[in-house]
Backbone as CSV, one residue per row, in Angstrom:
resi,resn,N_x,N_y,N_z,CA_x,CA_y,CA_z,C_x,C_y,C_z
1,MET,3.607,-74.618,106.904,4.623,-75.372,105.764,5.053,-74.417,104.138
2,PHE,4.439,-74.988,103.697,4.985,-74.654,102.273,4.862,-72.611,102.318
3,TYR,4.497,-72.440,102.746,4.403,-70.739,102.961,5.918,-70.565,103.177
4,LEU,6.358,-70.600,104.706,7.416,-70.022,105.504,8.515,-70.825,104.405
5,ASN,8.143,-71.435,104.353,9.315,-72.364,102.958,9.489,-70.855,101.994
6,SER,8.642,-71.501,101.081,8.458,-69.965,99.753,8.828,-68.816,100.592
7,VAL,8.579,-68.385,101.924,9.204,-66.907,102.262,10.716,-66.498,102.441
8,LEU,10.861,-68.294,102.378,12.760,-67.742,103.278,13.195,-68.053,102.453
9,LEU,13.141,-69.161,101.319,13.968,-68.925,99.682,13.758,-67.659,98.848
10,ALA,12.838,-66.782,99.398,12.623,-65.669,98.511,13.280,-64.292,98.317
11,ALA,13.506,-64.577,100.607,14.257,-63.419,101.020,16.023,-63.486,101.092
12,GLY,15.756,-64.853,100.968,17.145,-65.390,101.765,17.668,-65.448,99.762
13,GLY,17.247,-66.240,98.535,17.921,-65.717,97.162,18.095,-64.041,96.441
14,GLN,17.723,-62.957,96.998,17.052,-61.983,96.365,18.239,-60.779,96.389
15,GLN,18.276,-60.798,95.571,19.662,-59.234,95.418,19.363,-58.152,95.495
16,GLY,20.234,-57.299,96.495,19.742,-55.323,95.779,18.925,-55.302,95.976
17,GLY,18.465,-55.838,97.486,17.034,-56.036,98.079,17.184,-53.928,98.230
18,GLY,18.473,-54.029,98.707,18.383,-52.767,100.219,18.129,-51.708,99.301
19,MET,18.767,-52.269,97.649,18.931,-50.841,97.228,17.878,-50.278,96.235
20,VAL,17.210,-51.726,95.867,15.505,-51.021,95.377,14.627,-50.195,96.444
21,GLN,15.303,-50.167,97.748,14.216,-49.492,98.856,14.645,-48.401,99.065
22,LEU,16.001,-48.619,98.961,16.794,-46.893,99.018,15.868,-46.136,97.675
23,VAL,16.668,-46.531,97.355,15.886,-46.025,95.697,14.104,-45.642,96.086
24,MET,13.148,-46.877,96.546,11.780,-46.112,96.531,11.707,-45.699,97.663
25,MET,12.508,-45.524,98.827,12.724,-43.825,99.656,13.111,-42.732,99.625
26,GLY,13.696,-42.723,98.781,14.179,-41.238,97.308,13.301,-41.443,96.734
27,ALA,12.172,-41.623,95.895,11.838,-41.637,95.165,9.611,-40.423,96.086
28,ILE,10.090,-41.417,96.798,9.154,-41.627,98.624,9.306,-39.690,99.094
29,ILE,10.462,-40.269,98.529,10.612,-38.166,98.761,10.695,-36.810,98.541
30,LEU,10.851,-37.690,96.725,11.318,-36.746,96.187,9.057,-35.826,96.055
31,VAL,8.653,-36.874,95.534,7.795,-36.841,95.626,6.513,-36.209,96.877
32,PHE,7.237,-36.017,97.821,6.300,-35.565,99.490,6.765,-33.996,99.375
33,TRP,7.987,-34.018,98.697,9.069,-32.708,98.829,8.087,-32.195,97.437
34,LEU,7.558,-32.282,95.997,7.173,-31.693,94.838,5.636,-31.105,95.103
35,PHE,5.058,-32.102,95.998,3.546,-31.701,96.664,2.865,-31.827,97.764
36,MET,4.048,-30.974,98.413,3.701,-31.031,100.599,4.486,-29.718,100.300
37,ILE,6.200,-29.643,100.474,7.250,-28.513,100.528,6.859,-27.936,100.049
38,ARG,7.109,-27.910,98.761,7.639,-27.247,98.083,6.184,-25.606,97.359
39,PRO,4.632,-26.150,97.578,3.656,-24.964,96.661,3.795,-24.462,98.483
40,GLN,3.450,-25.426,99.694,3.165,-24.069,101.148,4.984,-23.352,100.997
41,ALA,5.905,-23.662,100.574,6.825,-22.717,100.440,6.206,-21.619,99.745
42,LYS,5.641,-21.700,98.455,5.800,-21.128,97.777,4.438,-19.955,97.687
43,LYS,3.384,-20.247,98.027,2.472,-19.832,98.487,3.283,-18.625,100.363
44,ALA,3.568,-18.922,101.446,4.287,-18.462,102.089,5.091,-16.712,101.132
45,LYS,6.035,-17.396,100.699,7.020,-16.360,99.743,5.481,-15.273,99.033
46,GLU,4.351,-15.927,98.453,3.275,-14.936,97.857,2.806,-14.207,99.647
47,GLN,2.213,-15.371,100.725,1.636,-13.916,101.598,3.024,-12.445,101.910
48,LYS,3.959,-13.114,102.128,5.176,-12.168,102.998,5.286,-11.607,101.967
49,LYS,5.254,-11.344,100.265,5.119,-10.641,99.488,3.378,-10.274,99.854
50,PHE,2.105,-10.257,100.016,1.452,-8.900,100.095,1.643,-8.647,101.310
51,VAL,1.954,-9.041,102.091,1.752,-8.318,103.876,2.825,-6.769,103.561
52,ASP,4.236,-7.344,102.899,4.949,-6.676,102.825,4.595,-4.981,101.334
53,ASN,3.363,-4.767,100.346,3.154,-4.582,100.213,2.514,-4.059,100.139
54,MET,1.179,-3.889,101.502,0.199,-3.402,101.592,0.060,-2.055,101.795
55,GLN,-0.466,-1.570,101.871,-0.084,0.195,102.128,-1.693,0.784,102.370
56,LYS,-1.164,2.036,102.565,-3.107,3.454,103.415,-3.688,3.100,101.963
57,GLY,-5.217,2.871,102.722,-6.403,2.896,101.622,-6.349,1.270,101.621
58,ASP,-5.903,0.119,101.753,-6.385,-0.750,100.836,-7.000,-1.891,101.383
59,LYS,-8.282,-2.415,101.202,-9.105,-2.901,101.311,-8.447,-4.033,102.034
60,ILE,-8.633,-4.194,102.974,-8.358,-5.916,103.741,-9.645,-6.897,104.478
61,VAL,-8.494,-8.304,104.489,-9.804,-8.803,104.883,-9.068,-9.610,105.668
62,THR,-9.092,-9.947,107.822,-8.386,-10.657,108.561,-8.251,-12.295,108.568
63,ILE,-7.523,-12.717,108.672,-8.057,-14.309,109.061,-8.734,-14.968,109.821
64,ALA,-9.581,-13.657,110.922,-10.408,-13.783,111.146,-12.262,-13.131,110.835
65,GLY,-11.354,-12.124,109.276,-12.895,-12.347,109.054,-13.466,-10.784,109.363
66,ILE,-12.392,-10.142,110.009,-13.414,-8.344,110.120,-12.452,-7.976,108.711
67,HIS,-13.491,-6.887,108.892,-13.918,-6.572,106.453,-13.012,-5.419,107.673
68,GLY,-11.604,-4.306,106.513,-11.554,-2.826,106.491,-10.441,-2.185,105.342
69,VAL,-10.255,-1.593,105.574,-9.085,-0.904,105.211,-8.156,-0.240,106.220
70,ILE,-6.893,-0.379,105.313,-5.718,0.567,106.191,-5.731,1.963,106.076
71,ASN,-5.504,2.482,107.392,-6.143,3.739,107.795,-3.935,3.712,108.216
72,LYS,-3.720,2.900,109.427,-2.063,3.310,108.849,-1.342,2.047,109.221
73,ILE,0.612,2.133,108.786,1.169,1.249,108.858,2.171,1.521,109.642
74,ASN,1.702,1.166,110.668,3.068,1.388,111.981,4.570,-0.026,111.840
75,GLU,5.392,0.837,112.827,6.409,-0.046,112.581,6.994,-1.373,113.420
76,ASP,5.867,-1.370,114.299,6.333,-2.873,115.561,5.580,-4.146,114.378
77,ASN,5.534,-3.997,112.873,4.839,-4.505,112.529,3.097,-5.123,112.813
78,THR,2.510,-3.900,113.177,1.178,-3.527,112.696,0.571,-3.012,111.609
79,ILE,-0.941,-3.015,111.930,-1.655,-2.405,110.929,-2.639,-1.971,111.901
80,GLN,-3.346,0.265,111.445,-4.226,0.462,112.619,-6.082,0.117,111.306
81,LEU,-6.711,-0.270,112.101,-7.661,-0.616,110.796,-9.291,-0.240,110.993
82,GLU,-9.045,0.903,109.776,-10.715,1.204,109.942,-11.583,0.004,109.323
83,VAL,-11.917,-0.130,111.055,-14.131,-1.157,110.556,-14.818,-0.489,109.901
84,SER,-15.234,0.811,110.435,-16.146,1.481,110.008,-15.681,3.087,110.312
85,PRO,-16.239,3.913,110.540,-15.302,5.242,110.136,-15.854,5.647,111.577
86,GLY,-14.168,6.522,112.384,-13.790,6.780,113.399,-14.091,5.587,114.461
87,SER,-13.766,4.232,113.822,-13.053,2.699,114.588,-12.425,2.315,114.465
88,TYR,-11.691,2.124,115.475,-9.836,1.934,114.952,-9.905,0.135,115.701
89,LEU,-8.755,-0.408,114.103,-8.426,-1.124,115.589,-6.611,-1.656,115.012
90,LYS,-6.457,-2.497,115.860,-4.593,-2.508,115.967,-4.576,-4.276,115.735
91,ILE,-4.312,-4.269,114.704,-4.195,-5.999,114.130,-2.302,-6.050,113.335
92,GLU,-2.244,-7.125,113.371,-0.952,-7.844,113.927,-1.108,-8.249,111.637
93,LYS,0.579,-7.351,110.948,-0.143,-8.336,109.302,0.022,-9.017,109.356
94,SER,1.195,-10.173,109.624,0.912,-11.009,109.553,-0.261,-12.106,109.501
95,SER,-1.754,-11.492,110.057,-2.956,-11.226,110.196,-3.884,-11.527,109.545
96,VAL,-3.631,-10.568,108.097,-4.618,-10.209,107.486,-4.195,-11.307,106.233
97,SER,-5.599,-12.188,105.317,-5.521,-12.939,104.635,-4.998,-12.151,103.219
98,MET,-4.751,-13.222,102.230,-3.613,-12.822,101.274,-5.220,-12.680,99.889
99,GLU,-6.042,-14.060,100.346,-7.154,-15.001,99.503,-8.265,-14.227,99.834
100,TRP,-9.281,-13.894,100.781,-9.920,-13.368,101.084,-9.813,-11.440,100.588
101,SER,-8.894,-11.347,101.302,-8.569,-9.734,100.564,-8.349,-9.426,99.122
102,ALA,-7.854,-10.825,98.093,-7.945,-10.472,97.104,-9.227,-10.697,95.697
103,ALA,-9.984,-11.058,96.542,-11.917,-12.032,96.200,-12.562,-10.207,97.152
104,ILE,-12.392,-9.718,97.707,-12.890,-8.270,98.457,-12.675,-7.514,96.853
105,ASN,-11.371,-7.319,97.099,-10.675,-6.384,96.281,-10.989,-6.545,94.445
106,LYS,-11.637,-7.568,94.161,-11.741,-8.402,92.590,-13.092,-8.160,92.629
107,SER,-14.390,-8.681,93.225,-15.749,-8.388,92.989,-15.721,-6.617,93.483
108,SER,-14.685,-5.195,93.858,-15.558,-4.282,94.558,-15.416,-3.723,92.855
109,ASP,-14.000,-3.974,91.847,-13.604,-3.848,90.810,-14.228,-4.141,89.935
110,LYS,-15.608,-4.672,90.014,-16.377,-5.355,89.174,-17.400,-4.198,89.657
111,LYS,-17.972,-3.499,90.475,-19.179,-2.920,90.721,-19.128,-1.094,90.596
């Protein structure tokens, strides 16, 4: 009974509680945007730039883990990928992994 009375008094005596909730909701949305949406949009922009700058002779790795060298870039957003001498695969440009391709190019530069 005492607990119920104190809850009712606290709820009735609170002024501006809606404003505090609104500010907190805005803060949550801001934090969500800063830590989730913005970095993901930046990464997508970098991936698009990477895909647009690919050229013949680049060593790449697909998201499925297939390693190869670009033999031809087609107009329909596909790539002819040479996986071994004389063996070619036609893949989508969007299936190229930016991180894995950068890692394989970095390791081949060290050799």
